[in-house]
MITI-786329 format. One record per residue (C-alpha): x, y negated, z negated; residue in three letters. Coordinates in steps of 0.02 Angstrom, whole numbers, padded with zeros to 5 digits, m for minus. Layout:
<rs>
       c1       c2       c3   kolfi
        X        Y        Z     ALA
...
</rs>
This chain:
<rs>
       c1       c2       c3   kolfi
   m01052    00685   m01157     UNK
   m01173    00824   m01095     UNK
   m01180    01008   m01035     UNK
   m01248    01044   m00855     UNK
   m01304    01197   m00764     UNK
   m01395    01228   m00602     UNK
   m01449    01368   m00493     UNK
   m01460    01363   m00280     UNK
   m01528    01497   m00197     UNK
   m01517    01526   m00020     UNK
   m01646    01564    00092     UNK
   m01593    01747    00141     UNK
   m01593    01786   m00062     UNK
   m01781    01761   m00036     UNK
   m01776    01687   m00233     UNK
   m01848    01541   m00324     UNK
   m01790    01466   m00480     UNK
   m01860    01540   m00636     UNK
   m01883    01380   m00755     UNK
   m01863    01498   m00894     UNK
   m01688    01557   m00847     UNK
   m01638    01362   m00817     UNK
   m01680    01339   m00982     UNK
   m01597    01490   m01061     UNK
   m01429    01420   m00964     UNK
   m01451    01270   m01063     UNK
   m01488    01334   m01221     UNK
   m01320    01417   m01229     UNK
   m01227    01260   m01219     UNK
   m01335    01162   m01343     UNK
   m01180    01109   m01428     UNK
   m01118    01005   m01288     UNK
   m01279    00906   m01293     UNK
   m01391    00910   m01441     UNK
   m01497    00747   m01422     UNK
   m01594    00792   m01262     UNK
   m01626    00910   m01129     UNK
   m01695    00893   m00958     UNK
   m01745    01018   m00813     UNK
   m01786    00989   m00631     UNK
   m01870    01146   m00526     UNK
   m01922    01136   m00354     UNK
   m01929    01315   m00271     UNK
   m01756    01375   m00240     UNK
   m01661    01234   m00327     UNK
   m01652    01194   m00516     UNK
   m01540    01086   m00607     UNK
   m01540    01070   m00804     UNK
   m01449    00982   m00940     UNK
   m01392    00949   m01126     UNK
   m01365    00782   m01173     UNK
   m01237    00691   m01299     UNK
   m01315    00517   m01305     UNK
   m01154    00394   m01284     UNK
   m01214    00261   m01183     UNK
   m01376    00181   m01153     UNK
   m01445    00305   m01290     UNK
   m01632    00290   m01249     UNK
   m01641    00259   m01065     UNK
   m01506    00388   m01004     UNK
   m01622    00545   m00982     UNK
   m01571    00675   m00854     UNK
   m01600    00741   m00721     UNK
   m01606    00561   m00655     UNK
   m01670    00519   m00482     UNK
   m01645    00389   m00357     UNK
   m01794    00259   m00323     UNK
   m01889    00374   m00207     UNK
   m01848    00536   m00290     UNK
   m01730    00619   m00145     UNK
   m01592    00621   m00235     UNK
   m01574    00698   m00415     UNK
   m01411    00714   m00532     UNK
   m01365    00811   m00683     UNK
   m01192    00750   m00743     UNK
   m01065    00769   m00896     UNK
   m00931    00641   m00915     UNK
   m00914    00440   m00934     UNK
   m00875    00318   m00795     UNK
   m00798    00171   m00872     UNK
   m00816    00056   m00725     UNK
   m00977    00102   m00688     UNK
   m01050   m00087   m00729     UNK
   m00932   m00160   m00596     UNK
   m01048   m00093   m00463     UNK
   m01209   m00146   m00526     UNK
   m01218   m00318   m00444     UNK
   m01164   m00247   m00267     UNK
   m01283   m00114   m00278     UNK
   m01440   m00206   m00323     UNK
   m01394   m00338   m00195     UNK
   m01389   m00190   m00060     UNK
   m01579   m00139   m00126     UNK
   m01566   m00007   m00274     UNK
   m01674   m00041   m00421     UNK
   m01601   m00005   m00594     UNK
   m01708    00068   m00729     UNK
   m01568    00097   m00865     UNK
   m01399    00043   m00902     UNK
   m01331    00198   m00883     UNK
   m01180    00250   m00787     UNK
   m01262    00408   m00719     UNK
   m01391    00290   m00614     UNK
   m01219    00206   m00540     UNK
   m01162    00374   m00483     UNK
   m01325    00410   m00391     UNK
   m01339    00249   m00294     UNK
   m01146    00263   m00255     UNK
   m01184    00421   m00176     UNK
   m01330    00357   m00091     UNK
   m01212    00218    00004     UNK
   m01052    00318    00006     UNK
   m01112    00514    00021     UNK
   m00950    00614   m00040     UNK
   m00847    00434   m00035     UNK
   m00930    00411   m00214     UNK
   m00798    00505   m00299     UNK
   m00651    00376   m00239     UNK
   m00744    00228   m00338     UNK
   m00759    00318   m00501     UNK
   m00644    00287   m00634     UNK
   m00664    00406   m00783     UNK
   m00707    00581   m00818     UNK
   m00845    00693   m00741     UNK
   m00924    00841   m00675     UNK
   m01091    00820   m00594     UNK
   m01208    00896   m00462     UNK
   m01332    00799   m00350     UNK
   m01478    00876   m00252     UNK
   m01502    00787   m00093     UNK
   m01674    00827   m00040     UNK
   m01638    00751    00129     UNK
   m01500    00861    00167     UNK
   m01543    01000    00075     UNK
   m01373    00989   m00002     UNK
   m01300    01014   m00159     UNK
   m01172    00920   m00185     UNK
   m01057    00932   m00341     UNK
   m00891    00852   m00400     UNK
   m00752    00854   m00538     UNK
   m00642    00715   m00604     UNK
   m00466    00701   m00539     UNK
   m00382    00775   m00685     UNK
   m00500    00880   m00744     UNK
   m00548    00823   m00902     UNK
   m00726    00893   m00887     UNK
   m00755    01068   m00838     UNK
   m00862    01144   m00711     UNK
   m00884    01330   m00657     UNK
   m00982    01434   m00534     UNK
   m01026    01592   m00443     UNK
   m01062    01603   m00258     UNK
   m01142    01767   m00227     UNK
   m01157    01902   m00095     UNK
   m01326    01804   m00033     UNK
   m01246    01638   m00031     UNK
   m01342    01582   m00186     UNK
   m01236    01454   m00312     UNK
   m01238    01471   m00487     UNK
   m01132    01310   m00590     UNK
   m01107    01267   m00771     UNK
   m01014    01182   m00893     UNK
   m00965    01328   m00971     UNK
   m00946    01516   m00917     UNK
   m01079    01581   m01034     UNK
   m01215    01482   m00935     UNK
   m01185    01581   m00781     UNK
   m01181    01748   m00899     UNK
   m01364    01699   m00955     UNK
   m01426    01675   m00770     UNK
   m01348    01856   m00739     UNK
   m01254    01775   m00585     UNK
   m01125    01906   m00617     UNK
   m01107    02064   m00722     UNK
   m00973    02027   m00853     UNK
   m00810    02113   m00803     UNK
   m00623    02086   m00802     UNK
   m00549    01999   m00674     UNK
   m00389    02108   m00667     UNK
   m00293    02009   m00509     UNK
   m00302    01847   m00641     UNK
   m00232    01948   m00788     UNK
   m00050    01930   m00753     UNK
   m00072    01748   m00739     UNK
   m00164    01748   m00913     UNK
   m00019    01851   m01003     UNK
    00125    01741   m00930     UNK
    00032    01564   m00938     UNK
   m00088    01564   m01060     UNK
   m00241    01553   m00940     UNK
   m00271    01591   m00753     UNK
   m00181    01428   m00653     UNK
   m00301    01415   m00504     UNK
   m00478    01437   m00483     UNK
   m00488    01594   m00540     UNK
   m00548    01650   m00717     UNK
   m00540    01817   m00828     UNK
   m00715    01848   m00768     UNK
   m00729    01933   m00595     UNK
   m00844    01836   m00494     UNK
   m00831    01671   m00582     UNK
   m00729    01526   m00516     UNK
   m00683    01351   m00585     UNK
   m00702    01207   m00463     UNK
   m00531    01126   m00462     UNK
   m00478    00954   m00513     UNK
   m00492    00826   m00384     UNK
   m00615    00930   m00279     UNK
   m00793    00906   m00235     UNK
   m00900    01073   m00168     UNK
   m01051    01066   m00051     UNK
   m01185    01191   m00036     UNK
   m01307    01205    00095     UNK
   m01418    01361    00119     UNK
   m01294    01499    00062     UNK
   m01130    01405    00129     UNK
   m01015    01307    00022     UNK
   m00880    01190    00078     UNK
   m00738    01149   m00052     UNK
   m00622    00989   m00028     UNK
   m00482    00898   m00119     UNK
   m00515    00715   m00135     UNK
   m00373    00673   m00233     UNK
   m00181    00715   m00271     UNK
   m00046    00640   m00365     UNK
    00100    00575   m00274     UNK
    00280    00572   m00350     UNK
    00385    00494   m00213     UNK
    00458    00342   m00247     UNK
    00345    00201   m00184     UNK
    00435    00036   m00102     UNK
    00513   m00075   m00241     UNK
    00378   m00204   m00300     UNK
    00481   m00351   m00282     UNK
    00514   m00520   m00211     UNK
    00657   m00545   m00087     UNK
    00711   m00358   m00089     UNK
    00747   m00365   m00287     UNK
    00739   m00210   m00381     UNK
    00620   m00208   m00528     UNK
    00714   m00195   m00698     UNK
    00661   m00086   m00824     UNK
    00575   m00208   m00920     UNK
    00458   m00257   m00783     UNK
    00416   m00074   m00780     UNK
    00393   m00064   m00957     UNK
    00270   m00220   m00945     UNK
    00158   m00155   m00795     UNK
    00148    00030   m00880     UNK
    00095   m00057   m01040     UNK
   m00029   m00163   m00968     UNK
   m00103   m00010   m00871     UNK
   m00099    00080   m01045     UNK
   m00191   m00044   m01131     UNK
   m00325   m00054   m01010     UNK
   m00351    00126   m01001     UNK
   m00367    00127   m01205     UNK
   m00499   m00025   m01178     UNK
   m00596    00070   m01046     UNK
   m00600    00216   m01161     UNK
   m00689    00112   m01302     UNK
   m00850    00091   m01197     UNK
   m00995    00175   m01311     UNK
   m01155    00130   m01397     UNK
   m01115    00234   m01545     UNK
   m00968    00252   m01661     UNK
   m00788    00308   m01601     UNK
   m00641    00355   m01679     UNK
   m00474    00451   m01630     UNK
   m00373    00618   m01668     UNK
   m00218    00550   m01767     UNK
   m00069    00697   m01763     UNK
    00066    00573   m01821     UNK
    00155    00594   m01647     UNK
    00208    00474   m01539     UNK
    00048    00485   m01423     UNK
   m00078    00478   m01539     UNK
    00012    00351   m01628     UNK
    00015    00248   m01486     UNK
   m00159    00249   m01456     UNK
   m00194    00201   m01631     UNK
   m00077    00057   m01626     UNK
   m00167    00004   m01460     UNK
   m00338    00032   m01525     UNK
   m00314   m00054   m01681     UNK
   m00285   m00224   m01597     UNK
   m00454   m00207   m01494     UNK
   m00584   m00169   m01626     UNK
   m00633   m00284   m01783     UNK
   m00655   m00128   m01900     UNK
   m00551   m00024   m01964     UNK
   m00509    00126   m01837     UNK
   m00567    00270   m01898     UNK
   m00428    00422   m01888     UNK
   m00443    00603   m01911     UNK
   m00307    00738   m01933     UNK
   m00294    00921   m01969     UNK
   m00149    01035   m02038     UNK
   m00130    01197   m02125     UNK
   m00072    01221   m02293     UNK
    00098    01306   m02253     UNK
    00231    01166   m02250     UNK
    00296    01208   m02076     UNK
    00126    01193   m02003     UNK
    00096    01022   m02102     UNK
    00118    00859   m02021     UNK
   m00001    00756   m02107     UNK
    00138    00655   m02193     UNK
    00186    00559   m02021     UNK
   m00007    00535   m01981     UNK
   m00022    00447   m02155     UNK
    00126    00329   m02102     UNK
    00036    00275   m01965     UNK
   m00151    00267   m02046     UNK
   m00047    00157   m02173     UNK
    00033    00041   m02034     UNK
   m00125    00005   m01953     UNK
   m00245    00020   m02106     UNK
   m00358    00141   m02034     UNK
   m00513    00227   m02101     UNK
   m00405    00397   m02123     UNK
   m00492    00560   m02145     UNK
   m00401    00732   m02150     UNK
   m00438    00918   m02160     UNK
   m00326    01066   m02209     UNK
   m00367    01239   m02132     UNK
   m00328    01397   m02231     UNK
   m00308    01566   m02164     UNK
   m00476    01631   m02213     UNK
   m00557    01463   m02115     UNK
   m00447    01514   m01976     UNK
   m00494    01687   m01955     UNK
   m00672    01652   m02021     UNK
   m00712    01530   m01875     UNK
   m00610    01635   m01740     UNK
   m00761    01751   m01672     UNK
   m00873    01592   m01644     UNK
   m00720    01500   m01565     UNK
   m00675    01644   m01443     UNK
   m00869    01617   m01400     UNK
   m00855    01444   m01383     UNK
   m00709    01446   m01269     UNK
   m00777    01607   m01157     UNK
   m00605    01671   m01116     UNK
   m00480    01736   m01231     UNK
   m00401    01603   m01350     UNK
   m00241    01591   m01307     UNK
   m00180    01434   m01411     UNK
   m00203    01444   m01601     UNK
   m00202    01261   m01616     UNK
   m00379    01267   m01537     UNK
   m00449    01335   m01714     UNK
   m00355    01178   m01789     UNK
   m00440    01072   m01648     UNK
   m00619    01141   m01701     UNK
   m00585    01097   m01880     UNK
   m00541    00922   m01841     UNK
   m00677    00899   m01726     UNK
   m00796    00959   m01856     UNK
   m00721    00834   m01983     UNK
   m00741    00692   m01860     UNK
   m00930    00727   m01808     UNK
   m00974    00676   m01987     UNK
   m00933    00500   m01932     UNK
   m00916    00473   m01758     UNK
   m00986    00544   m01588     UNK
   m00838    00504   m01479     UNK
   m00640    00523   m01493     UNK
   m00484    00473   m01405     UNK
   m00337    00583   m01401     UNK
   m00169    00592   m01337     UNK
   m00163    00743   m01212     UNK
   m00083    00721   m01045     UNK
    00070    00624   m01100     UNK
    00190    00767   m01102     UNK
    00146    00819   m00917     UNK
    00158    00640   m00859     UNK
    00311    00601   m00946     UNK
    00416    00736   m00971     UNK
    00377    00762   m01153     UNK
    00422    00947   m01167     UNK
    00577    01022   m01205     UNK
    00571    01149   m01072     UNK
    00588    01000   m00945     UNK
    00756    00953   m00980     UNK
    00824    01124   m01036     UNK
    00775    01176   m00852     UNK
    00855    01026   m00753     UNK
    01008    01073   m00876     UNK
    01009    01247   m00845     UNK
    00986    01248   m00658     UNK
    01102    01103   m00622     UNK
    01254    01187   m00729     UNK
    01198    01357   m00675     UNK
    01242    01324   m00490     UNK
    01394    01243   m00526     UNK
    01439    01392   m00641     UNK
    01372    01540   m00514     UNK
    01470    01444   m00368     UNK
    01646    01420   m00467     UNK
    01674    01577   m00587     UNK
    01713    01741   m00515     UNK
    01571    01869   m00544     UNK
    01691    01974   m00663     UNK
    01698    01841   m00773     UNK
    01512    01789   m00778     UNK
    01478    01965   m00822     UNK
    01603    01964   m00953     UNK
    01521    01824   m01044     UNK
    01330    01886   m01030     UNK
    01382    02054   m01101     UNK
    01481    01947   m01246     UNK
    01314    01843   m01271     UNK
    01223    02017   m01282     UNK
    01332    02086   m01400     UNK
    01326    01932   m01533     UNK
    01240    01969   m01701     UNK
    01064    01906   m01719     UNK
    01059    01710   m01749     UNK
    00982    01568   m01685     UNK
    01132    01523   m01582     UNK
    01120    01701   m01498     UNK
    00933    01663   m01442     UNK
    00958    01503   m01382     UNK
    01119    01579   m01279     UNK
    01014    01705   m01206     UNK
    00896    01596   m01112     UNK
    01035    01474   m01029     UNK
    01142    01527   m00858     UNK
    01264    01608   m00946     UNK
    01161    01752   m00977     UNK
    01019    01719   m00842     UNK
    01019    01699   m00646     UNK
    01007    01516   m00620     UNK
    00853    01517   m00514     UNK
    00670    01441   m00547     UNK
    00575    01610   m00580     UNK
    00708    01661   m00716     UNK
    00763    01500   m00784     UNK
    00580    01427   m00799     UNK
    00454    01537   m00746     UNK
    00513    01697   m00852     UNK
    00605    01607   m00988     UNK
    00460    01495   m01041     UNK
    00320    01632   m01014     UNK
    00204    01705   m01136     UNK
    00238    01890   m01074     UNK
    00378    01890   m00933     UNK
    00373    01999   m00770     UNK
    00470    02109   m00871     UNK
    00367    02117   m01016     UNK
    00209    02134   m00933     UNK
    00276    02288   m00855     UNK
    00306    02363   m01035     UNK
    00150    02281   m01098     UNK
    00023    02355   m00974     UNK
   m00029    02524   m00958     UNK
    00011    02599   m00790     UNK
   m00186    02607   m00752     UNK
   m00209    02415   m00790     UNK
   m00046    02371   m00687     UNK
   m00123    02473   m00541     UNK
   m00277    02370   m00567     UNK
   m00185    02209   m00559     UNK
   m00108    02254   m00403     UNK
    00040    02182   m00415     UNK
   m00017    02020   m00433     UNK
    00118    01884   m00444     UNK
    00090    01779   m00614     UNK
    00166    01631   m00538     UNK
    00091    01623   m00369     UNK
   m00010    01468   m00414     UNK
    00122    01374   m00499     UNK
    00259    01415   m00361     UNK
    00118    01358   m00227     UNK
    00118    01192   m00338     UNK
    00288    01179   m00336     UNK
    00298    01162   m00148     UNK
    00165    01079   m00094     UNK
    00199    00909   m00190     UNK
    00292    00761   m00124     UNK
    00405    00760   m00267     UNK
    00590    00735   m00219     UNK
    00662    00799   m00375     UNK
    00658    00954   m00478     UNK
    00585    00854   m00622     UNK
    00452    00795   m00522     UNK
    00389    00958   m00463     UNK
    00398    01022   m00628     UNK
    00295    00899   m00696     UNK
    00178    00906   m00533     UNK
    00148    01091   m00569     UNK
    00099    01077   m00749     UNK
   m00013    00932   m00708     UNK
   m00106    01056   m00594     UNK
   m00097    01202   m00704     UNK
   m00043    01189   m00891     UNK
   m00129    01024   m00913     UNK
   m00286    01090   m00844     UNK
   m00275    01236   m00986     UNK
   m00249    01100   m01122     UNK
   m00397    01013   m01062     UNK
   m00511    01150   m01067     UNK
   m00464    01173   m01253     UNK
   m00498    00995   m01291     UNK
   m00654    01001   m01201     UNK
   m00720    01164   m01276     UNK
   m00648    01145   m01464     UNK
   m00720    00960   m01471     UNK
   m00885    00997   m01388     UNK
   m00920    01146   m01500     UNK
   m00929    01016   m01618     UNK
   m01037    00904   m01514     UNK
   m00901    00777   m01500     UNK
   m00845    00711   m01350     UNK
   m00649    00676   m01314     UNK
   m00563    00549   m01206     UNK
   m00378    00539   m01148     UNK
   m00318    00356   m01096     UNK
   m00154    00441   m01050     UNK
   m00248    00510   m00908     UNK
   m00326    00376   m00834     UNK
   m00294    00393   m00645     UNK
   m00231    00233   m00611     UNK
   m00096    00250   m00756     UNK
   m00062    00427   m00683     UNK
   m00027    00376   m00508     UNK
    00090    00210   m00585     UNK
    00167    00341   m00710     UNK
    00199    00485   m00570     UNK
    00312    00353   m00470     UNK
    00411    00275   m00598     UNK
    00607    00301   m00585     UNK
    00636    00455   m00679     UNK
    00755    00370   m00794     UNK
    00604    00303   m00866     UNK
    00534    00464   m00911     UNK
    00666    00563   m00953     UNK
    00834    00492   m00997     UNK
    00977    00581   m01071     UNK
    00897    00683   m01225     UNK
    00766    00551   m01245     UNK
    00577    00604   m01180     UNK
    00454    00479   m01149     UNK
    00570    00336   m01127     UNK
    00449    00211   m01053     UNK
    00313    00271   m01210     UNK
    00441    00222   m01331     UNK
    00497    00073   m01260     UNK
    00323    00004   m01242     UNK
    00287    00042   m01429     UNK
    00459   m00004   m01507     UNK
    00381   m00173   m01587     UNK
    00236   m00087   m01644     UNK
    00252    00098   m01712     UNK
    00357    00135   m01863     UNK
    00536    00191   m01827     UNK
    00512    00368   m01915     UNK
    00376    00395   m01779     UNK
    00491    00317   m01640     UNK
    00622    00436   m01668     UNK
    00535    00606   m01723     UNK
    00574    00755   m01631     UNK
    00425    00828   m01541     UNK
    00334    00975   m01654     UNK
    00188    01017   m01543     UNK
    00057    01091   m01670     UNK
    00134    01227   m01751     UNK
    00010    01374   m01820     UNK
    00091    01501   m01934     UNK
   m00025    01639   m01869     UNK
    00130    01756   m01842     UNK
    00176    01753   m02023     UNK
   m00024    01793   m02067     UNK
   m00022    01937   m01942     UNK
    00135    02016   m02012     UNK
    00055    01989   m02191     UNK
   m00131    01988   m02255     UNK
   m00218    01990   m02103     UNK
   m00134    02131   m02003     UNK
   m00287    02221   m01993     UNK
   m00343    02112   m01842     UNK
   m00201    02191   m01745     UNK
   m00256    02359   m01814     UNK
   m00421    02345   m01749     UNK
   m00403    02245   m01589     UNK
   m00239    02278   m01519     UNK
   m00192    02454   m01590     UNK
   m00362    02536   m01632     UNK
   m00495    02629   m01546     UNK
   m00567    02476   m01455     UNK
   m00403    02436   m01374     UNK
   m00371    02616   m01317     UNK
   m00546    02624   m01241     UNK
   m00503    02464   m01138     UNK
   m00351    02543   m01084     UNK
   m00259    02381   m01054     UNK
   m00102    02385   m01166     UNK
    00029    02521   m01207     UNK
    00013    02533   m01389     UNK
    00200    02588   m01430     UNK
    00263    02428   m01337     UNK
</rs>
């Protein structure tokens, strides 16, 4: 919906907000909100926004104020239940000037203070300056669909924004690498917690609030997802059947999709042809009168083209379907600009494809629904079942087989000729120690701990301070109430890996001035799904079991039964071929040597 930014100078800094700086912060993220802009500056406090008009197009100007001017808000997101509170708030004496969800947040804050966040259903990042308390209240949605970055400097001043580039425009920090976060990035695609790759820049974590008051900040977690099984909701002690669970889950999913159709502008959806987006297409098509506008992207290479599956779904639901095919030249031509949009190094090549399909969608709609989040909620990744399998069998294998025999088996695997079978066997308990660090963390990392020791120069390793790349994920595994290994893995990914995917989704869609919405991450659906019996998520080799059951009468059989592909990008082949010059210039050339990060021979 928007891009927001702000500054709050502490009294000891002795500074006042320069309106020109605030404007530059917002101008740097104009792509997030090309329709409108607004600013509030009063002494040491300033708020700014760029607006993408979605709801109450004419009346939703920000910063928005309450009736007596004692509270002002800048806000990015959509609150799907905002109309539910209007009558109650008007009865309590609040006067509405608009039909915008922004105003409801502000009035709920007046009534409930920090408790406002527990009443919101949707995606959001917002900041409220409370003149009476002289406090800045900042909040981020439960799953982290909308971004919020900040700098709290040595003088106690706070700078915040929807993208890191806003903070650089304000000179909140001098751009430099956060070496302590580098091992996490190299292993896991991105820093997993509040750190970023910019020293001094943090992100407010999902489900957290931040309160700033004259230089001091207080950060609190207001929401978490619980995996511990809830008591069976049944009469007379009868356990629920799978059919009852499927019916309840399906109802929550339909509600989530329906809520995300709230808009005063055209909307559509991204359709990959996988079960997640196909389920949204099937559900959405029954809720709207006109054909659903669907958008798909692929690469020309056969192994990276799933358009045939998307077309099956488009035909089944008679959608208004649009496609774009990205060439290698398109990919490399867009990359520098897209790295600027992502702020941090672009870790997922599929981000580029996401940008191109967002650009395609922007010619027709302002809002799209996407299937992000299903894999982390419903155990959709192969690594979950492989880890559960390897750790369970590996424990028995190590307990029952002598060390000498295990060593001989491992050496046999190592001596096998190069093949797909050898590659798979080397990543099982037959060749690896059956512990979570080896079987899960190192096995599925980008660069494992051992590889990082070879990749980084001695100087770079010294600057990382021997930081553990899995520290944040390990903390998540320990803090969850999940009682099973699968539950702990899902919780950790919701808190870390999903966060990064959502940032990719947000940045690439907003780069094209398109808002993306994620029905699978409605918090009520997430809370229900987390507590489901695991047989309804992963059943044998079948992933996302309850989703498949829910959709079995609606989706084509080819979609229900297809294997997960992810989103393949042939970047490896390109770098080994015509585009090897990119590696020569940025990884192996003088620029790379000057940085002193990576061992060129490795």
